[in-house]
C-alpha angles and dihedrals in degrees: 000000000000119000091247097046112124114246119194108251095000132091121245118227116265116278115206089205105080105205123227089249093052091046090052091052091047093048094047094049094046100038093108096038115131133189100031131049109215124199115194113229100172139004139207125186139207124195112223127132086330121342130303116209126199112196121194101214144184108226126200118192114232094235133107089263092051093207114198129222142168119240144171111230114197117202130180121211106196119215115249100054100286118147118270118247139195113256100178144353119204120188111219111225125197 
């Protein structure tokens, strides 16, 4: 089993190659996001009723200072063609 193979109910390890499909899910779920610009650096997935994505992201606040942060952005892609949506954002603190 490869370290990025999807296992039902379990999370894959992070892949630092964000696939085109994962990037499309991220972009759709975050298209109306305001305040922070997130760039996905890595992704892990979990198969449930649909697919959960956990993106390790670099975040830049949309302020004159443009402070940077690391965050985990969780997105759920429902089965059946519905749009993906953000379920949680966790800032990673040192």
